[in-house]
N, C-alpha and C positions, 0 to 999 in steps of 0.2 A: 755202496759203490756199484755202479752199473758195470756189468761184464761186457767186454768187447770180444769175447770168444764167439766165433761164428758157428756155434753148435747148431746143427740142423734140428728142426722140431719133428721131422718125420724121416723115415728111412728113405734114402735116395732110390729113385726109380728111373729106369730107362724105358721109354715108350717108343715102339717102332710101328710103322704103318705099312699095310699091304692093301692093294686094290688097284684096279685098272685106272688108267689115266681118266680124269674127270669124275672119279668115284667120290671125291670129297676128302681125300687124305689131308691136304693142307688146311682145309676148314676144320677138320677134327683136330689136327695138330695144334692149331691156334687155340681151340677150345680147351684142350687138355692142358696146355701151357698156362692159360689164364686161370683155370680152375685150381691148379696145383702149385702155381708159382714156379714152374719149371722153366728152364732155359729152352728156347725153341731154336733149333738149327735146321734151316731149310736148304736142301740141295739146290733147288731152283734158284734161290736168291744168291747162294755162293757161286754157282756156275755162271749166272748172268753177270755177276760182278768180276769174276776172275777171267772169263772168256767171252767178253762182249762181242757179239756178231760172229763168233767162231763156231758155234754149234748149229749146223744147218741140216744134219742128217743123223741117223742112228750111229754110224761109225764115229762121228765127232762126239756125240753124247757119250758113247762107251769109253772113248779115250779120256775125255775130260772128267767124267764121273769117277773113273778108276783113279786118276791122279788125286782127286778130291778125297776119296775114301782113304787112300794111302796116307794122306796128311791128317785126316780127322779122327781116325780110330783111337790113337793113343790120347789125343786131346779130349775126346769125349770121356774116355776112361778116367782121365785126370780130373775132369769136372765132377764126375760122380764120386771119385775118391775124395774130393774136397767136400762132399756132403750135399751136392746139388743134384736135383733131378733134372733129366734132360728128355725132351721130346725130339726125336731124330726124324725129321720129315725127309727121309731118303727112302725111295720106294723099295720095299721088301718083296718084290714081285717075281723073283726067280729063286731057285734053291741056292744059287751062288751068292746072290745079294743077301739072302737070309743067313747064310753061313758066315758072311762077314759080320753081320749084326750080332749073331750069336757069339762070335769071337770077341767083339767089343764088350758085350755083357759079361763074358767070362773074365776078360782082362780087368774090367771094372769091379767084378765080384759083387754084383748087386742084383736086386730083383728086376725083372723086366716083364713087359707085356707087349705082345704083338697084336695090334688092332687090325682086323681084317674087314675091310669094307666090301661086302659081297653084294654088288648091284648089277643088274642086267646091262648089256652093252647099249641098249637104246637110251637108258637113263644117263649113262656116262657120256654118250655122244651129245645128248641134249645139253647137259651141263657144260660140256667142253665148248659147244657152239656159243652158249651164253657167256662163258668166260672169255672166249675170243672176242666177242662183240663188245664186252665191257672195257677191253684194253687195259685191264688191271694186272695182268700176268705177264711176266717177261717173255713168254713164248706163246706162239699161236700154233695150233695143231689142226690139220684137216682130217676129215673122216678117213681118208686113205692112210694118212700117217697113224691115226688111231688104230686102224686095223693092223698095220705093220708092227706097231708097238705091242698091241694086245696079243699078238701071236706068240710073244715070248713069255706071257704071263703063265705062272704055275701056281695053282691054289695051294696054300700052306696046309700041312697036316700035323696032327698031334705028335707024330714021330720025330719031328725036327727039333724038339726040345724047347719049345716056347710055351709060355703061358698065353694061350690064344683066346682072344675075345673077338667074336664075330658081330659085326654091325650090319644090319640089313637096311632096306629102304624104309624110311620113317613114314 
């Protein structure tokens, strides 16, 4: 008789991503999810669906992203508690955002990895321009907006309590 018990074949894992805008976080998130069979949750996709046309500046983003995080934290922990691995494509680019992610991992009681995409600004801006031109992303970002967003970026360090994996330019 075939078992219908959804026992996971591997230990559930939470994957987090850190890197400046245009560094390739979403591309890596898709790759990680495909390789591991994990559920991919994308902040950009959720924000675009929940707040269409409402996010026009950093203040709008901060307000809407905060609401989304408040709703998603316990949901993500429940998914992991059910034995599912999750790739959380929410930018872990400040100490505050990483603190939230660490709390989600603690609530879930699972292993986690923080993937840090460490790329120079010139590479990120070039990728961002290509993404803008492709029209495949829900948001477009100018060089000036990139600079304003990147000003908030804080590089992660080992003392924050994450299993940190650094990804450089290939």
